[in-house]
Biopython code that builds the backbone (N, CA, C, O; Angstrom):
import numpy as np
from Bio.PDB.StructureBuilder import StructureBuilder

atoms = [
    (1, "UNK", "N", (-213.515, -178.134, 42.639)),
    (1, "UNK", "CA", (-214.198, -179.288, 43.134)),
    (1, "UNK", "C", (-215.528, -178.725, 43.803)),
    (1, "UNK", "O", (-215.548, -177.668, 44.434)),
    (2, "UNK", "N", (-216.662, -179.558, 43.596)),
    (2, "UNK", "CA", (-217.890, -179.151, 44.116)),
    (2, "UNK", "C", (-217.988, -179.768, 45.555)),
    (2, "UNK", "O", (-217.738, -180.940, 45.837)),
    (3, "UNK", "N", (-218.362, -178.862, 46.347)),
    (3, "UNK", "CA", (-218.691, -179.356, 47.733)),
    (3, "UNK", "C", (-220.209, -179.932, 47.793)),
    (3, "UNK", "O", (-221.168, -179.169, 47.679)),
    (4, "UNK", "N", (-220.343, -181.175, 47.961)),
    (4, "UNK", "CA", (-221.732, -181.774, 47.932)),
    (4, "UNK", "C", (-222.465, -181.745, 49.168)),
    (4, "UNK", "O", (-223.610, -182.195, 49.219)),
    (5, "UNK", "N", (-221.813, -181.185, 50.297)),
    (5, "UNK", "CA", (-222.366, -181.198, 51.570)),
    (5, "UNK", "C", (-222.979, -179.840, 51.838)),
    (5, "UNK", "O", (-222.233, -178.863, 51.905)),
    (6, "UNK", "N", (-224.311, -179.710, 52.000)),
    (6, "UNK", "CA", (-225.032, -178.455, 52.258)),
    (6, "UNK", "C", (-225.538, -178.591, 53.832)),
    (6, "UNK", "O", (-226.202, -179.536, 54.256)),
    (7, "UNK", "N", (-225.130, -177.557, 54.541)),
    (7, "UNK", "CA", (-225.643, -177.565, 55.950)),
    (7, "UNK", "C", (-227.160, -177.581, 55.987)),
    (7, "UNK", "O", (-227.812, -177.124, 55.049)),
    (8, "UNK", "N", (-227.676, -178.059, 56.974)),
    (8, "UNK", "CA", (-229.112, -178.273, 57.266)),
    (8, "UNK", "C", (-229.858, -176.789, 57.395)),
    (8, "UNK", "O", (-231.038, -176.567, 57.124)),
    (9, "UNK", "N", (-228.904, -175.858, 57.862)),
    (9, "UNK", "CA", (-229.319, -174.496, 58.035)),
    (9, "UNK", "C", (-229.688, -173.870, 56.538)),
    (9, "UNK", "O", (-230.713, -173.231, 56.296)),
    (10, "UNK", "N", (-228.781, -174.144, 55.716)),
    (10, "UNK", "CA", (-228.833, -173.644, 54.193)),
    (10, "UNK", "C", (-229.934, -174.352, 53.541)),
    (10, "UNK", "O", (-230.635, -173.723, 52.750)),
    (11, "UNK", "N", (-230.172, -175.597, 53.781)),
    (11, "UNK", "CA", (-231.302, -176.324, 53.165)),
    (11, "UNK", "C", (-232.599, -175.726, 53.627)),
    (11, "UNK", "O", (-233.404, -175.339, 52.780)),
    (12, "UNK", "N", (-232.859, -175.623, 54.897)),
    (12, "UNK", "CA", (-234.090, -175.006, 55.419)),
    (12, "UNK", "C", (-234.297, -173.578, 54.996)),
    (12, "UNK", "O", (-235.415, -173.189, 54.656)),
    (13, "UNK", "N", (-233.268, -172.806, 55.009)),
    (13, "UNK", "CA", (-233.361, -171.334, 54.636)),
    (13, "UNK", "C", (-233.882, -171.408, 53.309)),
    (13, "UNK", "O", (-234.980, -170.885, 53.119)),
    (14, "UNK", "N", (-233.291, -171.968, 52.346)),
    (14, "UNK", "CA", (-233.522, -171.931, 50.891)),
    (14, "UNK", "C", (-235.015, -172.419, 50.719)),
    (14, "UNK", "O", (-235.778, -171.817, 49.964)),
    (15, "UNK", "N", (-235.374, -173.427, 51.377)),
    (15, "UNK", "CA", (-236.691, -174.115, 51.073)),
    (15, "UNK", "C", (-237.692, -173.078, 51.637)),
    (15, "UNK", "O", (-238.687, -172.789, 50.972)),
    (16, "UNK", "N", (-237.456, -172.500, 52.866)),
    (16, "UNK", "CA", (-238.285, -171.604, 53.517)),
    (16, "UNK", "C", (-238.546, -170.475, 52.656)),
    (16, "UNK", "O", (-239.703, -170.094, 52.479)),
    (17, "UNK", "N", (-237.462, -169.857, 52.054)),
    (17, "UNK", "CA", (-237.548, -168.635, 51.049)),
    (17, "UNK", "C", (-238.301, -169.130, 49.842)),
    (17, "UNK", "O", (-239.201, -168.421, 49.392)),
    (18, "UNK", "N", (-238.012, -170.285, 49.278)),
    (18, "UNK", "CA", (-238.925, -170.719, 48.211)),
    (18, "UNK", "C", (-240.184, -170.802, 48.370)),
    (18, "UNK", "O", (-240.900, -170.419, 47.445)),
    (19, "UNK", "N", (-240.734, -171.281, 49.489)),
    (19, "UNK", "CA", (-242.095, -171.407, 49.777)),
    (19, "UNK", "C", (-242.676, -170.058, 50.252)),
    (19, "UNK", "O", (-243.872, -169.829, 50.074)),
    (20, "UNK", "N", (-241.946, -169.243, 50.794)),
    (20, "UNK", "CA", (-242.604, -167.923, 51.215)),
    (20, "UNK", "C", (-242.609, -166.938, 49.972)),
    (20, "UNK", "O", (-243.525, -166.128, 49.830)),
    (21, "UNK", "N", (-241.617, -167.029, 49.129)),
    (21, "UNK", "CA", (-241.583, -165.943, 47.934)),
    (21, "UNK", "C", (-241.834, -166.463, 46.613)),
    (21, "UNK", "O", (-242.018, -165.734, 45.637)),
    (22, "UNK", "N", (-241.844, -167.818, 46.578)),
    (22, "UNK", "CA", (-241.872, -168.443, 45.213)),
    (22, "UNK", "C", (-240.594, -168.470, 44.422)),
    (22, "UNK", "O", (-239.557, -168.031, 44.919)),
    (23, "UNK", "N", (-240.634, -168.981, 43.186)),
    (23, "UNK", "CA", (-239.468, -169.236, 42.494)),
    (23, "UNK", "C", (-238.819, -167.803, 42.079)),
    (23, "UNK", "O", (-237.615, -167.582, 42.206)),
    (24, "UNK", "N", (-239.667, -166.933, 41.614)),
    (24, "UNK", "CA", (-239.298, -165.634, 41.084)),
    (24, "UNK", "C", (-238.684, -164.712, 42.409)),
    (24, "UNK", "O", (-237.659, -164.030, 42.376)),
    (25, "UNK", "N", (-239.406, -164.853, 43.322)),
    (25, "UNK", "CA", (-239.052, -164.068, 44.620)),
    (25, "UNK", "C", (-237.568, -164.572, 45.122)),
    (25, "UNK", "O", (-236.672, -163.764, 45.368)),
    (26, "UNK", "N", (-237.418, -165.886, 45.239)),
    (26, "UNK", "CA", (-236.246, -166.242, 45.617)),
    (26, "UNK", "C", (-235.073, -165.899, 44.551)),
    (26, "UNK", "O", (-233.928, -165.658, 44.934)),
    (27, "UNK", "N", (-235.413, -165.895, 43.308)),
    (27, "UNK", "CA", (-234.317, -165.456, 42.271)),
    (27, "UNK", "C", (-233.999, -163.994, 42.609)),
    (27, "UNK", "O", (-232.814, -163.673, 42.694)),
    (28, "UNK", "N", (-234.910, -163.131, 42.797)),
    (28, "UNK", "CA", (-234.740, -161.640, 43.022)),
    (28, "UNK", "C", (-233.880, -161.582, 44.238)),
    (28, "UNK", "O", (-232.858, -160.898, 44.189)),
    (29, "UNK", "N", (-234.177, -162.204, 45.277)),
    (29, "UNK", "CA", (-233.456, -162.168, 46.557)),
    (29, "UNK", "C", (-232.084, -162.660, 46.433)),
    (29, "UNK", "O", (-231.160, -162.101, 47.024)),
    (30, "UNK", "N", (-231.909, -163.726, 45.658)),
    (30, "UNK", "CA", (-230.547, -164.432, 45.462)),
    (30, "UNK", "C", (-229.696, -163.371, 44.655)),
    (30, "UNK", "O", (-228.563, -163.108, 45.058)),
    (31, "UNK", "N", (-230.210, -162.750, 43.521)),
    (31, "UNK", "CA", (-229.381, -161.742, 42.863)),
    (31, "UNK", "C", (-228.977, -160.670, 43.661)),
    (31, "UNK", "O", (-227.843, -160.203, 43.558)),
    (32, "UNK", "N", (-229.952, -160.164, 44.586)),
    (32, "UNK", "CA", (-229.621, -158.906, 45.376)),
    (32, "UNK", "C", (-228.481, -159.351, 46.216)),
    (32, "UNK", "O", (-227.437, -158.700, 46.177)),
    (33, "UNK", "N", (-228.589, -160.437, 46.997)),
    (33, "UNK", "CA", (-227.563, -160.733, 47.831)),
    (33, "UNK", "C", (-226.184, -161.061, 47.122)),
    (33, "UNK", "O", (-225.087, -160.763, 47.595)),
    (34, "UNK", "N", (-226.396, -161.723, 45.915)),
    (34, "UNK", "CA", (-225.203, -161.916, 45.220)),
    (34, "UNK", "C", (-224.465, -160.682, 44.715)),
    (34, "UNK", "O", (-223.235, -160.650, 44.682)),
    (35, "UNK", "N", (-225.172, -159.749, 44.354)),
    (35, "UNK", "CA", (-224.616, -158.513, 43.871)),
    (35, "UNK", "C", (-223.726, -157.787, 44.975)),
    (35, "UNK", "O", (-222.658, -157.219, 44.747)),
    (36, "UNK", "N", (-224.341, -157.902, 46.188)),
    (36, "UNK", "CA", (-223.533, -157.405, 47.384)),
    (36, "UNK", "C", (-222.360, -158.244, 47.750)),
    (36, "UNK", "O", (-221.294, -157.800, 48.176)),
    (37, "UNK", "N", (-222.634, -159.433, 47.557)),
    (37, "UNK", "CA", (-221.234, -160.338, 47.907)),
    (37, "UNK", "C", (-220.409, -160.291, 46.902)),
    (37, "UNK", "O", (-219.224, -160.477, 47.175)),
    (38, "UNK", "N", (-220.757, -160.052, 45.572)),
    (38, "UNK", "CA", (-219.858, -160.064, 44.448)),
    (38, "UNK", "C", (-218.918, -158.855, 44.552)),
    (38, "UNK", "O", (-217.820, -158.880, 43.996)),
    (39, "UNK", "N", (-219.383, -157.693, 45.331)),
    (39, "UNK", "CA", (-218.574, -156.598, 45.367)),
    (39, "UNK", "C", (-217.410, -156.866, 46.467)),
    (39, "UNK", "O", (-216.465, -156.082, 46.543)),
    (40, "UNK", "N", (-217.491, -157.816, 47.179)),
    (40, "UNK", "CA", (-216.435, -158.347, 48.081)),
    (40, "UNK", "C", (-215.739, -159.460, 47.507)),
    (40, "UNK", "O", (-214.508, -159.427, 47.483)),
    (41, "UNK", "N", (-216.416, -160.527, 47.002)),
    (41, "UNK", "CA", (-215.763, -161.784, 46.559)),
    (41, "UNK", "C", (-216.160, -161.757, 45.059)),
    (41, "UNK", "O", (-217.350, -161.843, 44.754)),
    (42, "UNK", "N", (-215.227, -161.643, 44.149)),
    (42, "UNK", "CA", (-215.458, -161.511, 42.644)),
    (42, "UNK", "C", (-215.664, -162.894, 42.128)),
    (42, "UNK", "O", (-216.050, -163.013, 40.965)),
    (43, "UNK", "N", (-215.439, -164.018, 42.899)),
    (43, "UNK", "CA", (-215.744, -165.363, 42.428)),
    (43, "UNK", "C", (-217.098, -165.807, 43.013)),
    (43, "UNK", "O", (-217.406, -166.998, 42.966)),
    (44, "UNK", "N", (-217.875, -164.938, 43.535)),
    (44, "UNK", "CA", (-219.086, -165.371, 44.240)),
    (44, "UNK", "C", (-220.175, -166.195, 43.237)),
    (44, "UNK", "O", (-221.008, -167.028, 43.595)),
    (45, "UNK", "N", (-219.924, -165.735, 41.965)),
    (45, "UNK", "CA", (-220.886, -166.407, 40.926)),
    (45, "UNK", "C", (-220.512, -167.883, 40.846)),
    (45, "UNK", "O", (-221.427, -168.698, 40.732)),
    (46, "UNK", "N", (-219.162, -168.325, 40.898)),
    (46, "UNK", "CA", (-218.750, -169.581, 40.869)),
    (46, "UNK", "C", (-219.244, -170.474, 42.159)),
    (46, "UNK", "O", (-219.561, -171.662, 42.114)),
    (47, "UNK", "N", (-219.235, -169.629, 43.312)),
    (47, "UNK", "CA", (-219.677, -170.325, 44.516)),
    (47, "UNK", "C", (-221.166, -170.623, 44.399)),
    (47, "UNK", "O", (-221.658, -171.644, 44.878)),
    (48, "UNK", "N", (-221.895, -169.659, 43.719)),
    (48, "UNK", "CA", (-223.386, -169.910, 43.613)),
    (48, "UNK", "C", (-223.642, -171.114, 42.716)),
    (48, "UNK", "O", (-224.517, -171.952, 42.935)),
    (49, "UNK", "N", (-222.797, -171.125, 41.682)),
    (49, "UNK", "CA", (-222.926, -172.185, 40.696)),
    (49, "UNK", "C", (-222.674, -173.572, 41.401)),
    (49, "UNK", "O", (-223.457, -174.507, 41.235)),
    (50, "UNK", "N", (-221.550, -173.672, 42.195)),
    (50, "UNK", "CA", (-221.302, -174.848, 43.032)),
    (50, "UNK", "C", (-222.374, -175.212, 43.907)),
    (50, "UNK", "O", (-222.637, -176.402, 44.081)),
    (51, "UNK", "N", (-223.025, -174.292, 44.481)),
    (51, "UNK", "CA", (-224.172, -174.462, 45.538)),
    (51, "UNK", "C", (-225.364, -175.005, 44.577)),
    (51, "UNK", "O", (-226.074, -175.925, 44.983)),
    (52, "UNK", "N", (-225.543, -174.514, 43.493)),
    (52, "UNK", "CA", (-226.684, -175.034, 42.575)),
    (52, "UNK", "C", (-226.295, -176.560, 42.381)),
    (52, "UNK", "O", (-227.120, -177.440, 42.629)),
    (53, "UNK", "N", (-225.117, -176.826, 41.968)),
    (53, "UNK", "CA", (-224.796, -178.143, 41.749)),
    (53, "UNK", "C", (-224.958, -179.153, 43.010)),
    (53, "UNK", "O", (-225.217, -180.348, 42.873)),
    (54, "UNK", "N", (-224.779, -178.538, 44.189)),
    (54, "UNK", "CA", (-225.006, -179.369, 45.384)),
    (54, "UNK", "C", (-226.463, -179.667, 45.553)),
    (54, "UNK", "O", (-226.901, -180.765, 45.896)),
    (55, "UNK", "N", (-227.240, -178.513, 45.263)),
    (55, "UNK", "CA", (-228.740, -178.762, 45.366)),
    (55, "UNK", "C", (-229.300, -179.798, 44.492)),
    (55, "UNK", "O", (-230.243, -180.520, 44.815)),
    (56, "UNK", "N", (-228.616, -179.842, 43.257)),
    (56, "UNK", "CA", (-229.114, -180.837, 42.184)),
    (56, "UNK", "C", (-228.633, -182.121, 42.640)),
    (56, "UNK", "O", (-229.391, -183.070, 42.440)),
    (57, "UNK", "N", (-227.535, -182.346, 43.211)),
    (57, "UNK", "CA", (-227.208, -183.582, 43.768)),
    (57, "UNK", "C", (-228.160, -184.198, 44.907)),
    (57, "UNK", "O", (-228.455, -185.389, 45.015)),
    (58, "UNK", "N", (-228.589, -183.117, 45.755)),
    (58, "UNK", "CA", (-229.427, -183.447, 46.910)),
    (58, "UNK", "C", (-230.888, -183.852, 46.403)),
    (58, "UNK", "O", (-231.599, -184.679, 46.976)),
    (59, "UNK", "N", (-231.230, -183.156, 45.257)),
    (59, "UNK", "CA", (-232.418, -183.596, 44.615)),
    (59, "UNK", "C", (-232.405, -185.030, 44.212)),
    (59, "UNK", "O", (-233.287, -185.832, 44.515)),
    (60, "UNK", "N", (-231.359, -185.291, 43.519)),
    (60, "UNK", "CA", (-231.195, -186.676, 42.977)),
    (60, "UNK", "C", (-231.218, -187.772, 44.005)),
    (60, "UNK", "O", (-231.678, -188.897, 43.807)),
    (61, "UNK", "N", (-230.665, -187.330, 45.144)),
    (61, "UNK", "CA", (-230.656, -188.280, 46.346)),
    (61, "UNK", "C", (-231.965, -188.541, 47.020)),
    (61, "UNK", "O", (-232.340, -189.652, 47.394)),
    (62, "UNK", "N", (-232.701, -187.293, 47.155)),
    (62, "UNK", "CA", (-233.885, -187.452, 47.842)),
    (62, "UNK", "C", (-235.320, -187.345, 47.128)),
    (62, "UNK", "O", (-236.382, -187.651, 47.672)),
    (63, "UNK", "N", (-235.190, -186.911, 45.955)),
    (63, "UNK", "CA", (-236.293, -186.793, 44.969)),
    (63, "UNK", "C", (-237.168, -185.477, 45.463)),
    (63, "UNK", "O", (-238.273, -185.327, 44.941)),
    (64, "UNK", "N", (-236.758, -184.606, 46.358)),
    (64, "UNK", "CA", (-237.648, -183.464, 46.651)),
    (64, "UNK", "C", (-237.576, -182.346, 45.651)),
    (64, "UNK", "O", (-236.522, -181.745, 45.440)),
    (65, "UNK", "N", (-238.715, -182.065, 45.028)),
    (65, "UNK", "CA", (-238.775, -181.185, 43.933)),
    (65, "UNK", "C", (-238.268, -179.752, 44.357)),
    (65, "UNK", "O", (-237.693, -179.038, 43.536)),
    (66, "UNK", "N", (-238.478, -179.376, 45.564)),
    (66, "UNK", "CA", (-237.954, -178.122, 46.084)),
    (66, "UNK", "C", (-236.479, -177.935, 45.864)),
    (66, "UNK", "O", (-236.047, -176.836, 45.516)),
    (67, "UNK", "N", (-235.751, -178.888, 46.040)),
    (67, "UNK", "CA", (-234.294, -178.845, 45.662)),
    (67, "UNK", "C", (-234.043, -178.685, 44.323)),
    (67, "UNK", "O", (-233.126, -177.927, 44.006)),
    (68, "UNK", "N", (-234.710, -179.281, 43.430)),
    (68, "UNK", "CA", (-234.556, -179.085, 42.027)),
    (68, "UNK", "C", (-234.836, -177.637, 41.522)),
    (68, "UNK", "O", (-234.167, -177.072, 40.656)),
    (69, "UNK", "N", (-235.965, -177.083, 42.208)),
    (69, "UNK", "CA", (-236.193, -175.652, 41.913)),
    (69, "UNK", "C", (-235.150, -174.653, 42.307)),
    (69, "UNK", "O", (-234.758, -173.731, 41.592)),
    (70, "UNK", "N", (-234.716, -174.949, 43.591)),
    (70, "UNK", "CA", (-233.660, -174.072, 44.117)),
    (70, "UNK", "C", (-232.476, -174.178, 43.366)),
    (70, "UNK", "O", (-231.826, -173.157, 43.143)),
    (71, "UNK", "N", (-232.059, -175.416, 42.891)),
    (71, "UNK", "CA", (-230.928, -175.583, 41.957)),
    (71, "UNK", "C", (-231.078, -174.668, 40.592)),
    (71, "UNK", "O", (-230.146, -174.007, 40.134)),
    (72, "UNK", "N", (-232.232, -174.724, 40.086)),
    (72, "UNK", "CA", (-232.474, -174.074, 38.834)),
    (72, "UNK", "C", (-232.322, -172.510, 39.103)),
    (72, "UNK", "O", (-231.761, -171.787, 38.279)),
    (73, "UNK", "N", (-232.834, -172.042, 40.261)),
    (73, "UNK", "CA", (-232.934, -170.544, 40.490)),
    (73, "UNK", "C", (-231.439, -170.272, 40.794)),
    (73, "UNK", "O", (-230.972, -169.291, 40.215)),
    (74, "UNK", "N", (-230.637, -170.948, 41.576)),
    (74, "UNK", "CA", (-229.221, -170.653, 41.822)),
    (74, "UNK", "C", (-228.376, -170.566, 40.516)),
    (74, "UNK", "O", (-227.527, -169.696, 40.325)),
    (75, "UNK", "N", (-228.690, -171.542, 39.648)),
    (75, "UNK", "CA", (-227.874, -171.488, 38.441)),
    (75, "UNK", "C", (-228.180, -170.326, 37.607)),
    (75, "UNK", "O", (-227.299, -169.710, 37.008)),
    (76, "UNK", "N", (-229.522, -169.996, 37.560)),
    (76, "UNK", "CA", (-229.800, -168.850, 36.863)),
    (76, "UNK", "C", (-229.311, -167.476, 37.575)),
    (76, "UNK", "O", (-229.080, -166.481, 36.887)),
    (77, "UNK", "N", (-229.182, -167.469, 38.804)),
    (77, "UNK", "CA", (-228.554, -166.416, 39.582)),
    (77, "UNK", "C", (-227.156, -166.297, 39.260)),
    (77, "UNK", "O", (-226.680, -165.222, 38.897)),
    (78, "UNK", "N", (-226.461, -167.367, 39.378)),
    (78, "UNK", "CA", (-224.957, -167.458, 38.975)),
    (78, "UNK", "C", (-224.741, -166.972, 37.616)),
    (78, "UNK", "O", (-223.685, -166.374, 37.410)),
    (79, "UNK", "N", (-225.587, -167.132, 36.625)),
    (79, "UNK", "CA", (-225.368, -166.656, 35.231)),
    (79, "UNK", "C", (-225.581, -165.152, 35.230)),
    (79, "UNK", "O", (-224.853, -164.384, 34.600)),
    (80, "UNK", "N", (-226.607, -164.776, 35.960)),
    (80, "UNK", "CA", (-226.918, -163.337, 35.955)),
    (80, "UNK", "C", (-225.766, -162.554, 36.588)),
    (80, "UNK", "O", (-225.363, -161.514, 36.068)),
    (81, "UNK", "N", (-225.195, -163.090, 37.797)),
    (81, "UNK", "CA", (-224.026, -162.429, 38.337)),
    (81, "UNK", "C", (-222.784, -162.353, 37.514)),
    (81, "UNK", "O", (-222.051, -161.364, 37.519)),
    (82, "UNK", "N", (-222.561, -163.464, 36.783)),
    (82, "UNK", "CA", (-221.427, -163.611, 35.876)),
    (82, "UNK", "C", (-221.529, -162.554, 34.768)),
    (82, "UNK", "O", (-220.562, -161.855, 34.465)),
    (83, "UNK", "N", (-222.619, -162.463, 34.227)),
    (83, "UNK", "CA", (-222.788, -161.561, 33.111)),
    (83, "UNK", "C", (-222.607, -160.036, 33.629)),
    (83, "UNK", "O", (-222.000, -159.181, 32.984)),
    (84, "UNK", "N", (-223.184, -159.830, 34.812)),
    (84, "UNK", "CA", (-223.020, -158.464, 35.396)),
    (84, "UNK", "C", (-221.586, -158.066, 35.796)),
    (84, "UNK", "O", (-221.146, -156.920, 35.711)),
    (85, "UNK", "N", (-220.919, -159.122, 36.236)),
    (85, "UNK", "CA", (-219.404, -158.853, 36.548)),
    (85, "UNK", "C", (-218.700, -158.844, 35.304)),
    (85, "UNK", "O", (-217.602, -158.290, 35.341)),
    (86, "UNK", "N", (-219.122, -159.394, 34.050)),
    (86, "UNK", "CA", (-218.417, -159.128, 32.927)),
    (86, "UNK", "C", (-218.672, -157.816, 32.379)),
    (86, "UNK", "O", (-217.733, -157.200, 31.876)),
    (87, "UNK", "N", (-219.850, -157.308, 32.416)),
    (87, "UNK", "CA", (-220.250, -155.883, 32.005)),
    (87, "UNK", "C", (-219.444, -154.921, 32.717)),
    (87, "UNK", "O", (-218.971, -153.969, 32.097)),
    (88, "UNK", "N", (-219.195, -155.096, 34.203)),
    (88, "UNK", "CA", (-218.381, -154.312, 34.961)),
    (88, "UNK", "C", (-216.916, -154.551, 34.866)),
    (88, "UNK", "O", (-216.150, -153.969, 35.634)),
    (89, "UNK", "N", (-216.490, -155.383, 33.956)),
    (89, "UNK", "CA", (-215.058, -155.629, 33.707)),
    (89, "UNK", "C", (-214.311, -156.003, 34.957)),
    (89, "UNK", "O", (-213.143, -155.657, 35.137)),
    (90, "UNK", "N", (-215.065, -156.779, 35.897)),
    (90, "UNK", "CA", (-214.251, -157.254, 37.126)),
    (90, "UNK", "C", (-214.077, -158.711, 36.981)),
    (90, "UNK", "O", (-213.575, -159.330, 37.919)),
    (91, "UNK", "N", (-214.433, -159.318, 35.921)),
    (91, "UNK", "CA", (-214.130, -160.797, 35.674)),
    (91, "UNK", "C", (-213.976, -161.008, 34.290)),
    (91, "UNK", "O", (-214.537, -160.293, 33.459)),
    (92, "UNK", "N", (-213.109, -162.128, 33.950)),
    (92, "UNK", "CA", (-212.980, -162.551, 32.598)),
    (92, "UNK", "C", (-214.001, -163.741, 32.412)),
    (92, "UNK", "O", (-214.602, -164.263, 33.351)),
    (93, "UNK", "N", (-214.120, -164.093, 31.130)),
    (93, "UNK", "CA", (-214.991, -165.223, 30.790)),
    (93, "UNK", "C", (-214.744, -166.540, 31.432)),
    (93, "UNK", "O", (-213.565, -166.739, 31.722)),
    (94, "UNK", "N", (-215.586, -167.483, 31.719)),
    (94, "UNK", "CA", (-215.355, -168.548, 32.287)),
    (94, "UNK", "C", (-216.018, -169.686, 31.595)),
    (94, "UNK", "O", (-217.210, -169.507, 31.345)),
    (95, "UNK", "N", (-215.525, -170.748, 31.258)),
    (95, "UNK", "CA", (-216.234, -171.786, 30.362)),
    (95, "UNK", "C", (-217.347, -172.393, 31.002)),
    (95, "UNK", "O", (-218.124, -173.074, 30.334)),
    (96, "UNK", "N", (-217.519, -172.217, 32.276)),
    (96, "UNK", "CA", (-218.656, -172.935, 32.920)),
    (96, "UNK", "C", (-219.930, -172.049, 32.881)),
    (96, "UNK", "O", (-220.941, -172.410, 33.484)),
    (97, "UNK", "N", (-219.887, -170.886, 32.172)),
    (97, "UNK", "CA", (-220.991, -170.017, 31.984)),
    (97, "UNK", "C", (-221.187, -169.678, 30.467)),
    (97, "UNK", "O", (-220.287, -169.523, 29.641)),
    (98, "UNK", "N", (-222.498, -169.596, 30.268)),
    (98, "UNK", "CA", (-222.917, -169.326, 28.862)),
    (98, "UNK", "C", (-222.623, -167.749, 28.591)),
    (98, "UNK", "O", (-223.105, -166.891, 29.329)),
    (99, "UNK", "N", (-221.845, -167.450, 27.543)),
    (99, "UNK", "CA", (-221.651, -166.060, 27.090)),
    (99, "UNK", "C", (-222.018, -165.911, 25.663)),
    (99, "UNK", "O", (-221.788, -166.808, 24.851)),
    (100, "UNK", "N", (-222.545, -164.872, 25.367)),
    (100, "UNK", "CA", (-222.850, -164.395, 24.047)),
    (100, "UNK", "C", (-221.729, -164.151, 23.136)),
    (100, "UNK", "O", (-220.736, -163.636, 23.652)),
    (101, "UNK", "N", (-221.688, -164.428, 21.839)),
    (101, "UNK", "CA", (-220.516, -163.929, 21.118)),
    (101, "UNK", "C", (-220.973, -162.751, 20.286)),
    (101, "UNK", "O", (-220.169, -162.146, 19.578)),
]
sb = StructureBuilder()
sb.init_structure("model")
sb.init_model(0)
sb.init_chain("A")
sb.init_seg("    ")
for serial, (resi, resn, name, xyz) in enumerate(atoms, 1):
    if name == "N":
        sb.init_residue(resn, " ", resi, " ")
    sb.init_atom(name, np.array(xyz, "f"), 0.0, 1.0, " ", f" {name:<3s}", serial, name[0])
structure = sb.get_structure()
């Protein structure tokens, strides 16, 4: 189940990071934090994917393009983390992610 509520703190932090570092900078930071968190929580890729869906829902409600960009970056991050966890054999494939055959 996707949690559609995002705290104001998370919204403000992500928008601030997007404006400060740009789309590529936010992606690099998200992957870095994600890899550290994935060492502790092997389902962190799914949490990031759910957060991406929440930002997409927020974009649809508000029309703020920053939320759409953040959603795209987080989805890309989730797929990157998932592939990395698959390579490390810490995770099995999941139908919510694209995997190469």
